[in-house]
N, C-alpha and C positions, 0 to 999 in steps of 0.2 A: 503494499499500500504506500510505502514512503516513495514520493515521487523522485524520478531521476531527471526528468526534463520538464519544461513548462512553457507553453504557448499562452500568453496572456491576452485577453479580449475584454473591451469595455462593453458593458451591457447597458442599452438605452431603452428606456421605457419598459422596465421589467414587468413580465405578465404578473398579474395578481393571482398567485397560486401558493397557498400554504403546503406544508410538507404532506399533509393527507391528501390533498387535491393532487399534487404532483405525483404521488405514488399511484393513484388510479390512472393518470395519464400515462405514466411509464409502463404500466401493466399492459396497456394496449399495444405497445411497441416492444414487448418483451422478446428476448431472444428466443428462437426456435432453431432447430437444426436444419442445415441445407437440405433441400430436396435434391433428388438426383439431377434435375435439369437446371438447377441454380448454379451460376458461377460464384456468387459472393451474397453475403447477407450480413446486416449489422442490427444489433437489438440489445436492449437493456438487460442487465443480470445483476444479481445480488453482489454487492462489493465485498461481502464476506464470503462469497463462494458457497460451497455445500453447506457451510455451518449456518447460513441463514436464508431467509426468503424476502426480507426487505430490500427493496430497490433503491431506496433514498434514505441515507442517514443525515440527520441535521442536528448540529450542536453549535448553539451560541451563534446562529446566523450563518454557519459554515455547512454546505451541503456536499455530500460525496455521492457520486453516481459512477456507475461503470457499465461499459458497452463490451460486448464480445463481436469482434469483426471476424468473419470467417470467408475463406475463399479457397476455390479449388486451384491447384497448381497443375497447369497444363501448358507446359513450354511450347512456344511457337515452333521451335525446332522439331519437336515430336510430330506436331500437326503437319508441318511442311514435309517431312519424310514420308509420312503415311500417305499424303496426298499424291506425292510423286510416284510412289509404288503403284497406287491404285490407277493413276493416271496412265502410266506405262503399260499396266496390264490391260487396261481398256483400249488403248490405242493400238496394242498389239492384236487384240481379239478383233477389232472392228477395221483394222488397216487404214486408219485415218488418224489425223491430229485433232485432239479436243480443242474446242474454242475457248476463249478466255472465260466466257460466261459458263461454259460446262465445268471448268476447272474451279470457279468460285463456288458453284453448286456442290461440287464435290467436296470442297474445303468445309462448307457448312455441315454437310453430312458427316464427315469425319469428326468435326468439332462435337457435334451432338451425340456421336456414339462413344466418344472417348471422355466426355466430360463426366458422366457418372462415376467412371473408374478412377479419376484423377484423385490424387491425396488431398485432404482438406487441411489447410493451415488455419489455426485459432490464434487470436490475439486479443488480449484484454486491454482496455485503455480507460484510465480513471479521470474523471472530470471534477474539479474542485470549483464550487460555486459559492463566492462570498457575496450573500444578499445585502450586507450592510456596505460594503465598498462598491458594489455593483461590478464585480470583476468575475470572469470565468477563466480558469487556468485548466489546460489540458496536458496531461502526463504522456507525451509522445515526443519523439525526436523528428517526426516528420509533419510539416505544416499541413499537407494534404490530408493526412490522416485525422487532424485536429478538425480540419474543415468538414470531414465526413461526420464526426461526432457531432458538431454543431448543427449540420444539416438534419441529423436524427432528432436532435432536441428541438429544432424549429418544427419539424414534422409532428413531434410530439405534443408541443404546446399550441400548435396552430399558427403561431408567428413568434419570431425572436429577432430582434434587431440588435446585432453586435458588430463591433469593428475591432480589428487589432488594435491593442493599446499602442498609443503614439506619444511621443515626448517632444518638447520643443527643440531639444537638441538631439541630433541623430546619434545613435550609439557609436557609429564609426568616428564621427568627429570628436565625440567626447573622449572615447578611448584612445584616440591618437593624441590628443593634447594631454592626457594623463601620463602617456609614456614620454612624450617630449619634454614636459615640464612637471615633474613630481610635485611642485608647489600647487598645482592646479587639482590635485587630488583630494577629494572629500576626506575629512578627518577619520571617518569610520571605514574607509576603503581599504582593503588588504589586496595587494598585488600578487598573483600567483606567479607560476613558472611556465605558462603556456600561452602561445600568441599565434596568430596568422595575420600576414601582412599582404596587402594587394596593392596593384597599382591600376591606374585608369587605362593603361597601355596594355600590350601583349607581353609583359615581362614575366609573366607566371606569378605564382603564389609561394610565399615563403611561409613554411610551418615549422614551429620550433617547440619543443617540449623540454622540460626540466632544464630552462636556461634562466639566466638573470636578465629580467626584462629591463633593467636599468643599466646594462652593459653598454660600452662604446660600440660594440657591434650592431645592437639593435637600434641605437641612436643613428648610426650611419645609414642604416636602411631607411629610417624615417626621414632623414635629411635628403635622400635621393627622391622623395615625393611618394614613398609608400604610406598607405594608411592601414589603421588596425581594423580588421573585420571580424575578429574574435579574440577574446582575451580572458585568461583565468583570473577571476576575482574572489573576494570573500568578504564577509562581514563577521567580525569577531563575536563568538558565542553563538552564532546562527548557522551559517552554512557558507560553503565554497561552491562555485559554479563557473562555467564558462559563458560569458555574454556574448551573444552574436549580433552581428549588424542589423538584424531585423528584430532585435529585442527578444529574441528567443533565449531562454536560459536552460542550458544543457550541463550534463554531467554533474548534477547536483549531489553534494556529500553534506549531509547535516552534521553539525558540530557534535562532538562527543557529549557536551552538556546537554544537548537537546535529546540525544538518545537515552543518556542517562536518566533524565526527568521522565521520559516515556516508560522506561523499564521500571521505574519505582512506583508506577501507578499500580493499585491494587484492583486486579481484574478478576479475582477468585476463579482463575483458569476458565473464564467464560470468553469464547473467541469474539463474540460480538462486543463485549466490554472492552477487550483488548484492542480490536479494530477502532472503536470509537475514541478510546482514550489516545492512542497514536495519532488518529486523524485530527483530533482537536488540537493536539500539540503542534503538529505539522502545519495545519492550516493557519494557526497563530503566526508561525514563523514565515510562512509563505505571504501572508498578508503584510506584515511588517516589511519584509524584503521587497515586495512589490512598491510599498510606499517609498522605501529607501531608494530604489531604482529611479523611480520617477523624480524624485528630489535631486538625485545626483545628475539627471539629465535635463535639468531646467524646467521641471514641471511638465504636466500633461498637456499635449497639444489639443486645442479646442476643436471640436468637430466644425467643418467648414473652413478652418484656417489654412493658410498656405503651407505646403509641405516644406519643413526646414531643410536647408541645403546641407549636403555632405562636404562641401568644399570649404 
């Protein structure tokens, strides 16, 4: 349940649905196994897994939802090989070349035949909904997957207006300034040992791990015009993470103090109580961290405002 990644979204005109109403909405879009003819499916499932049946856990304004995304793995190369074999056999039997349309029809037939036999890959994705801050955070490294979860939530609620969280200062610009001039860094910011540098041209990308970001070598790269597209950062007593230029927060590691606080909670060996205790502590840290990020980056950009420049 502890988030590893976070894509943040601002919720506008939040739907008026308490936890009980939301639970009933979620049940209508609950997960069910893929049928033989389906390539993919996404639906809500209990965050506690087999230990519970509740689809929404809400504690102090923080909601935890979970989806299961399933898809059948049918590589295009497998389909292509089967189509070619069947096409060659048919052409040999009929002493003629198949038309393009006939091959397309054959490809559709092969896909429909092989799909039910394809392996199914399942992925769980957690969603944190901070009703007080009006924020939604999704635990996935892939923004496309995050958008799929939001689409499901929108379909579940009937409407949902969200936009990616945006700040007045672009992360790329802020991170570059923090590396060039350490005096520009916020007092509570901890610089890590990982960075990615990009240029506007075609000079490639420089990725470095376990390096001193304040070294002369890093400074020379920045002097040449490169900008920071991702950077390892931390907040003492809360968490470390890698901030990306699209404000995605990845590779999250919660501070030992946070984990210790969670482990000291008395759950009576109840898996639901354990889940909710962990989530309550984690959600508080995520909320404060989101506030801190926005503060570091010059405040939240208002809807309709001009997009800040990266230059």
